[in-house]
C-alpha positions in Angstrom: -43.2 -7.9 25.3 -43.0 -9.2 21.8 -39.5 -10.2 20.6 -38.8 -9.9 16.9 -36.3 -11.9 14.9 -35.0 -10.3 11.8 -32.6 -12.1 9.4 -30.1 -9.9 7.5 -28.9 -11.8 4.4 -26.3 -10.6 1.8 -27.2 -11.2 -1.8 -25.5 -13.9 -3.9 -22.4 -13.3 -6.1 -23.1 -10.9 -8.9 -19.6 -10.4 -10.3 -16.6 -12.6 -10.7 -14.6 -11.8 -7.5 -11.4 -11.9 -9.6 -12.5 -8.8 -11.4 -12.8 -6.7 -8.2 -15.3 -4.2 -9.5 -16.6 -1.5 -7.3 -20.4 -2.0 -7.3 -22.5 0.7 -5.8 -26.2 1.9 -5.8 -26.1 2.6 -9.5 -24.6 -0.7 -10.6 -27.3 -3.4 -11.1 -25.8 -6.7 -12.4 -27.7 -9.9 -12.2 -26.5 -12.9 -10.1 -23.9 -14.9 -12.0 -24.8 -18.5 -12.8 -22.2 -19.5 -10.2 -23.7 -17.1 -7.7 -27.2 -18.6 -8.1 -25.8 -22.1 -7.9 -23.8 -21.2 -4.7 -27.1 -20.1 -3.0 -28.8 -23.4 -3.9 -25.8 -25.3 -2.6 -26.1 -23.4 0.7 -29.8 -24.2 0.9 -28.9 -27.9 0.4 -26.2 -27.9 3.0 -27.5 -25.6 5.6 -30.9 -24.3 6.8 -32.2 -20.8 6.1 -34.7 -19.4 8.5 -38.4 -19.1 8.2 -39.7 -15.6 7.3 -43.2 -14.3 7.3 -42.2 -11.5 5.0 -39.0 -10.4 3.2 -37.8 -6.8 2.8 -35.6 -6.4 -0.2 -33.2 -3.9 -1.8 -34.4 -2.9 -5.3 -31.2 -4.2 -6.9 -31.7 -7.1 -9.3 -29.1 -9.3 -7.5 -31.1 -8.9 -4.2 -34.4 -9.6 -5.8 -33.0 -12.7 -7.4 -31.5 -13.9 -4.1 -34.9 -13.4 -2.4 -36.6 -15.4 -5.1 -34.2 -18.3 -4.6 -34.1 -18.3 -0.8 -37.7 -17.4 -0.1 -39.6 -18.5 -3.3 -43.1 -18.6 -1.6 -42.7 -15.6 0.7 -44.2 -12.2 0.1 -41.4 -9.5 -0.3 -41.5 -5.8 -0.3 -39.0 -3.6 -2.2 -37.5 -0.9 -0.1 -35.4 1.8 -1.8 -33.7 2.6 1.5 -32.1 -0.8 1.5 -30.1 -0.1 -1.6 -26.3 -0.2 -1.7 -24.3 2.9 -0.8 -24.1 5.4 -3.7 -20.4 5.3 -4.6 -20.6 8.2 -7.1 -17.6 8.4 -9.4 -16.2 5.1 -8.1 -19.2 3.0 -9.1 -18.5 0.3 -11.7 -14.8 0.9 -11.9 -12.0 -1.7 -11.2 -10.4 -1.5 -7.8 -7.0 -1.7 -9.5 -7.7 1.5 -11.3 -9.1 3.2 -8.2 -6.1 2.4 -6.0 -4.2 5.1 -8.0 -6.9 7.7 -7.1 -6.1 9.7 -4.0 -9.9 10.4 -3.5 -10.5 6.6 -3.4 -7.8 6.1 -0.8 -9.2 9.0 1.3 -12.7 7.4 1.2 -11.3 3.9 2.2 -9.6 5.6 5.1 -12.8 7.3 6.1 -11.5 10.8 5.4 -14.0 11.9 2.7 -17.0 10.7 0.8 -16.8 9.3 -2.8 -17.0 12.2 -5.3 -20.6 12.7 -6.2 -21.5 9.9 -3.9 -23.2 9.4 -0.5 -21.7 10.7 2.7 -21.3 8.2 5.5 -23.8 10.0 7.7 -26.3 10.1 4.9 -25.9 6.4 4.3 -26.2 5.6 8.0 -29.3 7.7 8.4 -30.9 6.1 5.3 -30.4 2.5 6.5 -31.4 3.3 10.1 -34.7 4.7 8.7 -35.2 1.5 6.7 -34.8 -0.6 9.8 -37.2 1.7 11.7 -39.8 1.3 8.9 -39.3 -2.5 9.1 -40.0 -2.5 12.9 -43.1 -0.4 12.4 -44.4 -2.6 9.6 -43.8 -5.8 11.7 -45.6 -4.2 14.7 -48.5 -3.0 12.5 -49.0 -6.4 10.8 -48.2 -8.6 13.8 -45.2 -10.2 12.2 -42.6 -11.9 14.5 -40.0 -13.2 12.1 -38.8 -11.6 8.8 -35.8 -11.5 6.5 -34.0 -8.6 4.9 -32.1 -9.3 1.6 -29.6 -6.5 1.0 -26.0 -5.6 0.5 -22.8 -6.2 2.5 -22.3 -2.6 3.4 -25.9 -2.2 4.6 -25.5 -5.2 6.9 -22.2 -4.0 8.2 -23.5 -0.5 8.7 -26.6 -1.5 10.6 -24.7 -3.9 12.8 -21.9 -1.4 13.6 -24.4 1.4 14.4 -27.1 -0.5 16.3 -25.9 -4.0 17.0 -24.7 -5.7 20.2 -22.0 -6.8 20.8 -20.4 -3.5 19.7 -17.9 -4.0 17.0 -16.4 -1.9 14.2 -18.0 -2.1 10.8 -15.6 -4.5 9.1 -16.2 -7.1 11.8 -19.7 -7.6 10.4 -18.6 -8.6 6.9 -20.4 -11.6 5.5 -20.1 -13.9 2.5 -22.6 -14.1 -0.3 -25.8 -15.7 0.8 -24.8 -15.3 4.5 -25.6 -12.9 7.3 -26.9 -12.5 10.8 -30.0 -13.1 12.9 -31.1 -10.1 15.1 -33.3 -10.0 18.1 -35.1 -6.8 19.2 -38.5 -5.4 20.3 -40.5 -2.3 19.7 -39.5 -0.8 23.1 -35.8 -1.8 22.7 -35.7 -0.2 19.3 -37.7 2.9 20.1 -35.9 3.7 23.4 -32.3 2.7 22.4 -32.3 2.1 18.6 -30.5 -1.2 19.1 -30.7 -4.9 18.6 -28.8 -8.0 19.6 -27.0 -10.1 17.0 -27.7 -13.6 18.1 -26.3 -15.9 15.4 -24.8 -16.1 11.9 -26.7 -17.4 8.9 -27.4 -19.9 7.4 -27.5 -22.5 10.2 -28.2 -26.1 10.8 -30.6 -25.5 13.7 -31.7 -22.6 15.9 -29.1 -23.3 18.6 -26.0 -23.7 16.4 -24.1 -21.2 14.4 -22.9 -22.9 11.3 -20.9 -20.5 9.1 -18.1 -18.6 10.9 -15.8 -16.0 9.2 -12.1 -16.0 10.0 -10.5 -12.8 10.8 -8.9 -12.8 7.3 -12.4 -12.9 5.8 -13.7 -10.0 7.9 -12.5 -7.4 5.5 -14.3 -4.7 3.6 -14.8 -5.6 0.0 -16.4 -3.5 -2.7 -16.8 -5.9 -5.6 -20.3 -7.3 -4.8 
């Protein structure tokens, strides 16, 4: 049985965190100069994994991140890896939205964002993306690949399909960071699951280098 390794990586910083802007599918800012530099510093300090191919969200911030981290690797744009459609909340300051009852209801999981994507629609979309990745790896005899996407996509996939089982916010990751997954065609086709085996980036295959504190494991919407 062939075991696949898939590395989920969150894009670099695309907005000043102090601004706390709600960035969804329809917001497409570039990496900030600080965000690009932060990725290069991570590359100098830690080790990013090898990837035979990169699957990437269409967002500019993800494509730029893929170019920095995997400059010589073929990458495929997948629309299904895009950020959640936040509808009327997209592009607005969090401080402004905190006064909106609809925003509070969405944060509490009671309703979707107005004119945005429902949670089950988002979950179905990103699960289909992962299914397509597994099929592409099988078809093209790939063993190790990377996915450059958004924080909510990573959190959603790990919460729905990942072991150990944890709630969505547990899988939050910093810019340029993420998780290494292990699965196989039979494991995915029979159970639609994978094992989360390490955080990214790392110094070597055996050692997890970047750990999030409980305080850092929080849902944020501004990248």
